[in-house]
C-alpha positions in Angstrom: -13.8 34.1 -90.4 -16.9 36.3 -91.8 -19.2 37.2 -89.2 -22.5 39.2 -89.0 -24.4 40.9 -86.3 -28.0 39.6 -85.7 -29.5 42.3 -86.7 -27.9 42.1 -90.2 -28.5 38.5 -90.5 -32.3 38.7 -89.7 -32.5 41.7 -92.6 -30.5 39.6 -94.8 -33.8 38.0 -96.6 -31.6 34.8 -97.0 -33.3 32.3 -99.2 -31.3 29.5 -98.2 -29.3 29.0 -94.9 -26.3 26.5 -94.6 -25.8 25.2 -91.0 -22.4 24.2 -90.4 -22.1 21.6 -86.9 -19.2 20.1 -85.4 -19.1 16.3 -84.3 -21.1 15.9 -81.4 -23.1 18.8 -82.4 -27.3 18.4 -83.2 -27.9 20.0 -86.3 -31.5 19.7 -85.2 -30.9 22.1 -82.5 -29.2 24.8 -84.3 -32.1 24.3 -87.4 -34.8 25.1 -84.1 -32.7 27.7 -82.9 -33.3 29.7 -86.5 -36.8 28.6 -86.7 -37.8 30.1 -83.2 -35.5 33.2 -83.3 -35.6 34.4 -87.1 -39.3 32.7 -88.6 -39.8 35.6 -91.2 -36.6 34.7 -93.0 -37.5 33.2 -96.5 -35.2 30.3 -96.1 -36.8 29.6 -92.7 -40.4 29.9 -94.1 -39.7 27.8 -96.9 -37.7 25.1 -95.2 -34.5 26.0 -96.8 -32.3 25.1 -93.8 -29.4 22.8 -94.6 -27.4 21.2 -92.1 -23.5 20.9 -93.6 -21.2 19.0 -91.4 -18.1 21.4 -90.9 -15.6 18.6 -91.4 -16.5 18.3 -95.3 -15.7 22.0 -95.7 -12.3 22.1 -94.2 -9.5 21.5 -96.5 -8.7 17.8 -97.9 -10.4 15.2 -99.6 -13.5 15.4 -98.0 -14.0 19.3 -99.3 -15.8 17.3 -102.3 -18.8 16.0 -99.9 -19.3 19.3 -98.5 -19.3 21.1 -102.0 -21.7 18.5 -103.4 -24.0 19.2 -100.1 -24.0 22.7 -100.5 -24.7 22.4 -104.2 -27.9 20.1 -103.7 -28.8 22.6 -100.9 -28.8 25.9 -103.0 -29.7 24.4 -106.7 -31.8 20.8 -106.1 -33.3 21.2 -109.4 -29.8 20.3 -110.9 -29.6 16.9 -109.5 -32.9 15.5 -110.3 
């Protein structure tokens, strides 16, 4: 697992943030936290925060769903 510190994340200038969430978690709460805590990030300012169910990113046939959701989040213009 890859982890970064809060300071590094805050200075990342992320254009897109994929918000992984587990079954039973409310991704809207996680997104609200990001909006409140990191309002200066370009992804927050441009509303490019995308919830991705973690179950769709685990090894198995559902990974295709996760990869498609990630592709839509990063390059929505490719799906128009």
